[in-house]
DRENDREN-296372 format. One record per residue: x, y, z of N, C-alpha, C in turn. Coordinates in steps of 0.05 Angstrom, whole numbers, plus 5000, padded with zeros to 4 digits. Layout:
N
XYZXYZXYZ
...
//
This chain:
322
579460832764580160822793578661052811
578361302794577061532806574161452815
572861272800570161192806570161052836
571660902838571860712864573060912886
574861062879576161222902573861432913
572661562895570461742902568261612919
567461392908565061242923566261142950
568561022951569460942979569761202996
570561402985570861672999568261723015
566261742998563661813012562361603027
562961343022561961133039562861133065
565361283073566561293099566361563109
565161753096565162043103563462093128
563662323141562262373165559262383162
558362413136555262423131554462133132
556161943122555461653122555461543152
557261643168557361583195554661653208
554061913202551362023215548861813210
548661723185546461553177547261273189
549561183194550160893207548960913233
549561143249548561163277545561173278
544261313260541361333257540161073251
541360913233540560643227540660433249
542860463266543360303289541060333310
540360613315537860653330535360543318
534960543293532760403280532660113285
534860013282535259723286534159623314
534859793333533859743359530359753362
529759973347526560023346525459783328
525859803302524759643284525859323285
528459293282529559053279529058863304
529658963328529458803353526958833367
525559063367523159073381520459073366
520959133341518759143325516859423323
518359623332517159883333517460043308
515260153294515360303271515960583275
518660683280519160963282519761073257
518161253248518861423223519561693229
520461723256521362013262524362003271
526261833262528661833271530362093266
529362223246530462473238530262693260
527762663276527362853299529662803318
530262523325532462493346535262633337
535662593313538462693301538162983302
535963113295535663413296536163503324
534663393345534763443372537663463380
539363243374541763203386543663423371
543463453346544863673328544463953339
542064013338540964293348541364363376
540964143394541464163424544464233427
546164073415549164123419549864413408
549064483384549964713368549064963385
546464963395545265223405546365253433
546865043449547765063475550565173473
552165103454554965203451555165483440
553765543420553465823408551866013426
549765933433547966153448548366163479
549165943492549365973518552165883528
553865873511556965863516557465593536
555865403531556365143544558564973533
560564873550562764743539561764473522
563264363507562664133488561363903503
562663813521561963543536558963573549
558963803568556263813578553863873555
554664043535552864073513551763813499
553863633496553063363487551163213505
551663213531550163083547547363193551
547163473551544363573555543063533527
544163503506542763443481541663183478
543162973492542262703498539762683515
539862873535537562893551534962973535
535463173517533463263502532163043484
533962863475533162613458531362413477
532262403500530562233521528062353525
528062613527524962753533523462733505
524662743481523362683459522162413455
523462223464522661953463520161923483
519962063503517762023524515762173512
515562393498513662523486512562363462
514262223448513362043428512061813439
513061703458512361403466510161403486
510261573507508161563527505261553519
504261673501501561663491500961453469
503061343459502561153434503460873436
505060813454506360553456504160323465
502260423479499960223489498060163464
498260293441496860303422497860103398
496860083376497659923353499960043341
501859883329504359983318503860203294
501960213281501560423261501160663275
500060683300499460953313502061063319
504160883327506761013331507961123309
507760983287508761083260507561353253
504961363256503761643251505061883267
504961783295505961983316508862073310
510261883302513461953300513762123273
512462033253513162223227512062503233
509562533250508562803250510462963269
511462803292513462953309515863043297
516962893277519462973264518663213248
516563243234515963443214515363703231
513963683253513763903274516363973284
518263823291520763903300522064063280
522163933253523364103233522264363227
519964403228518364643223518964843246
519164753272520264923294522665003292
524664853279527564953277527365133253
525565133234525865293208524665553217
522565563233520765803234520865943261
521365813282520965883310523665943325
523466113346526066173360528666243343
528066423324530066483304532666593316
532366733341534866803354536566593361
535666333362537266113371537765923347
535365853332535765673310536765793285
536166053280536966213256535466133230
532965993232531265923214532865743194
532365793168533665613147536465653145
537865873156540565923154542165733174
540765623192541965453212543865583233
545065403246547065473269549865393260
551665583264554465543260556165623284
558765573279560665653300560865503325
560165233325559965093349562364873348
563764893327565864663326568864713338
569164963349571865053356572864833377
571364773399572164613421573264353411
571664233391571963953381574363963365
574664143348577164183329579864253344
579364363369581964433385583164133392
581263943396582363673404583763523382
583763613357584663473334587663443337
588263143336591563103337592763113310
591163133288592263103263593463373254
595963323242597163563230596263653207
595563483188594363503161592363323154
591163333131589163153121590562893110
589462663102590362453088587962313074
588762143057586961983040584562113029
584862343020582762513010581062673028
581462643055579962783073581063033084
579863243092581363463101582063393132
583663553141584563513172582263503193
580263673188577963653204575963423198
575863343173573963123166575462883176
577862873173579562623186578962573214
578762783231578462783258575462683265
573662793247570662733252570462413247
571662353227571562073216572561873238
575261943250576361793270574261763295
573461993302571761963328569161863321
568061903297565261773288565461483286
567561353272567761073269568260953296
570161093314570360973338567760973356
566161163352563461163366561760973357
561760893329560360693315561260413328
563660393331564760123342563860083370
564160323389562960273415560060193415
558460353399555660313400554860033391
556059943371555559663361556559453383
558559483397559459313416557559333441
556459533448554359563466551559433458
550859473433548559323424548759003421
551358953413551758653416551458523440
552658663459552258533487549458573501
548058783492545558843503543458633494
543758593466541558413455542158133461
544558073477544857783484544157783512
543258003525542657993555539757923556
538957863581536057803583534158033578
535158293579533558513569533258503539
535358453525535258443494533258213485
533357983500531557753492528757813496
528157973517525458053521524258223497
526358423489525658583466524858423442
526658203434526158043410523257893416
522957793439520157673445518057833441
518058083448516058303444515458333413
517658333399517458353371516158113359
516457863370515057623357511957593370
511657653395508757623405508857753433
507957993434507858143459505658023479
503557923468501757803487503057573500
504557413492506157213506507957303522
509157533518511057633538509357803560
507357873556505658023574504457793595
504057573583502657343601504857233617
507557293614509657203629510157403653
508757603654509057803676510858063667
511958063645513358273636511958533627
512958753634511559033629512659113601
510859013583511459063555511759333546
510159513557509959813554512559913563
513359853585515859943594518659883578
518559623570520859543552520559673523
518359733512517859873489519060183493
518160273515519160563518522360573523
523160363537526460393542527660353514
526560173494527760123472527360373453
524960543455525060773438526960993448
527361043473529261173484532261113476
533060843479535660793471536160843439
534260753424534760793396534761093387
533161253402532961523400535561673405
536761583429539361693441541561633417
541561403408543661313387543161493362
540861533353540161723331541261993336
540962093362542262373368544962373367
546462153371549362133367550162163336
548162063321548462113292548262393284
546262533298546162823295548662973301
549762903323552463013331554662983307
554962733303556962713281556862833254
553962843243553463003222553863293225
553263403248553463673249556663753251
557963623266560663643269562263623242
561263433225562463413200561963633179
559663733180558463983165559564233174
559764263201560564493215557764693216
555664563210553364723210550964553214
548664643223546264523227544164673214
542564533193540264663181537864503182
535564573184533064433189532564233165
533264323141532664123117534463893115
536263873133538263653135536463413147
534563483163533063313181530063263170
529663263144526863213133526362903134
523962853123523262563123525162363108
526462503090528562333075530662223091
531462343111533462253130532761993142
529961983151529061713165528861513146
527661543120527261323102529961263091
531761413087534561343077535861153099
535361223126536661053144535260773147
532560803140530960543141531960383117
532560473094533560363072536060223077
537860343092540860243095540160003116
538460023134537959793152536659563138
534759583119533659373107535359273088
537159403076539259313058540859143071
542259203094544159033110542458783121
540058833133538658623143537858703172
535158683176534258763204535058573227
535458683250536358523275538958353272
540458493259543458403257545258663264
547158583283548858793295550058993276
551258823254552858963235551459073207
548859013209547459043183546959353177
546659543197546459823188549259933181
551459833188553959923177554359823146
554159593144554259453115552059613096
549859643106547559783088548260063086
549360193104549960483099552360513078
554560363085556860383069556060323039
554660093037553860023010552160202996
550360323013548360532998549860762989
551860883006553161122996555061042976
556260822976558260742954556460752928
554460572926552760572900551760842893
550961032912549961292906552061462895
554461462906556561602894557661492869
558061242866558761092844557161172820
554561122823552661222801552661542792
553261682811553161952808555762042788
558061912799560561992784560161852754
559361602753559261472727557261632709
554961722718553061862698554162102691
555362262708556662532695558862472679
560162242678562262192658561162122632
558861952631557961872606555962082594
555662312610553762542594555662762590
554462972579555963212575558163202557
559963382556562263392539564363162544
564563002523566262772525564762522530
562362512537560762292543559462212516
558361952517557261822495554361812497
553161922515549961912520549062192508
547562202488546462442478544962612497
544962882495544063042513540863072514
539862962490536662942491535762742507
537662532511536862282528537262332557
539762432564540562482594542762732591
542162912604544163132609544963122637
547663272643548963262670547463372691
545463552683543363672708541563442718
540963232700539063022710540162822723
543162782724544262562737543562522765
542962732780542562712812539962572814
537962592796535262462801535762172790
537062152767537261882755538761692773
540761782789542461602804540561492825
538861652837536761532859534961352845
533961402822532361172805533560932805
536260952795537660692790538260542817
538860682835539460552863536760452873
534460592870531960522877531060282864
531760252839531260032825532559762834
535159802841537059602851535559492879
534859702894533559622921531159482918
529359542899526659422893527159122885
529359082868530058812864530958642885
532358772902533158642927531158562948
529058742947526858692964525058462953
525258452923523558222911524957952917
527657952912528957702911529957642937
530657822957531957762984530557993001
528257963011526958193025528258213052
529558003063530858023088533558163089
534258263066536758403065539358213061
541758333062543758163057544457983078
544458043103545157873126542857793143
540257873134537957823152536657583146
534557543162532957293163529957393161
528557233143525657313136524057313165
524957153182523257133207523457413225
525657573218526257783234524458033226
523258003202521358213191519058223200
518058013215515257983226514758193248
512458333246511758543264508958493272
508558503302505858473313504758763314
503058823298502159093296499459143316
499058933330496658993349496959213370
//
């Protein structure tokens, strides 16, 4: 039972919520619009650092800090999209991954009086925790984690409802048409460039919300939390659930974290003292890497036999890269 309990615990923890929101943003970019954004980590980082630095260094209250950080995510989307969205999709992919790495390096090495380099930013959660209605923790989570989880999953529900309605509106139908054939959409008089930019901004803002939840859950913000792995794990979750499906990022993220934690606990039990796997074959220090190998193998098999993901459709994977 401990195997399932630990796995379910991590599948619904604050870090999982952070990736769920990042994957929802990528679903707008990739699933609905066909934009290859490999820099979602930058949006999450801007959200987390923007909130934390404004609170700690400038004594900005929580709500204005959140709003200003979202403005920062909008500005980042403009920086990414304005020079590239008229070009082929692969150029956007190159620019976004470069911008994400530049942002991470800036947070790691520059403006140390605000970002504190690799030590990160702490001490910004007091206002949020003061709103905590829980007297104590429950179901294996601390009091603070339970509050973050409550707010985080409520935020996920609101964002999903918003995306559900938005993608069934005329605006959302234009996005899906752009994914299928942007030349046809352009011939109908639609400003494809403007729609792409709007989609990039919206998905980036949702990614910034993921940065908020992750930062409030950890109680700190470090630059290494927003490396390229962040974006590619979020993409993995999206593809696992199925692109262009409203609930797919949630299912993919929960399933991914469940499998990752389940394999970690299982491998630690079968190795070391009391385990039946000999140390020369696998020792407890190697289980962290082996679990990623096993989960990666499972994902490879999924891509071979069901490339559209659990709930997806193969037609949703088509991207016009012109």
